[in-house]
N, C-alpha and C positions, 0 to 999 in steps of 0.2 A: 344557171341554162348556158349567159355569154362565157362562164371559165371552161363550163365541159367544152365547150367551140374552142378556143384558145388550146386549151389542151391538148384537143385532137387536132386542130391545124399544128402544132407542134411535136406530137407525134411521126401525122405526117411526114410533114418536113424532113424528119428523121431517118424516116427512112427512106427517101431519096438522093439523100447527100453520101454519096461514096466515106464508108467509114475507117473510121481512121486511127491507125497503127501508133501501139505506140511501144513499138519492140525499138529497142538501144539503136540499130541500126539506122530505124527511119530517124533517129536525132542526129546524128550523125552528120557532118555539114558534109556536102557535097562538093567531091574529089573537084572536079568543077570550080569550083570557089574561091577553093584554096589560095593562102596565099603563096609565092615562095620565102624559101629563107634565105636574110637578107645575104647573111655571113657567106654558105657553099650552094645558093641557087637549088635546094631542090624541092618536092612540090610533096614532099609526104614530111606535112608539118601535121602537126592536132592545137584545140587549145586544150589552153594549160590551165593548171588554177590561176583565178583571184588570187588578192591581198587588196590590203586597203586602198591603195592607191587604184588601181584595178576597177573595183567597184565601183569608184568616181566618174571616172571614166567612163565606164561602163553604158549611162547615159548618153553617149555622143558618139555609142555602139563604134566601138574603140576594143579589140577584147587583144588580149595577149595572146602569144601560141607558141610554140616549144615542135623546133626541127627536132625527129626521130633524129635522124641522120649525127650530125652535127650538136644536136642536146640546146644550140643557140634560140635563147626563150626573147623575144621583138614583136611589138603590138601592131594593128593596120587596121583596118574602119572594114569592118564584119556586118554584113547583112542578114547572116544565117541565122538559123534556128539560137532562141536567146537561154 
């Protein structure tokens, strides 16, 4: 009986919570939170592919970025989606 109540409570909670969209656009960082390129100053940057060092410092929330305008790769503190 207690298990059935717990399952019913979990189902009710799922119904009341807003649905989470898994579309790729929802996983993209918000443009207002992206850093600016230190080379050209544009904010048209994207998260770059990680290498070994990037995986180690990811625990500090330092992420690699690449500028779409000039191609410069840099790292910044970032609290966006992981």
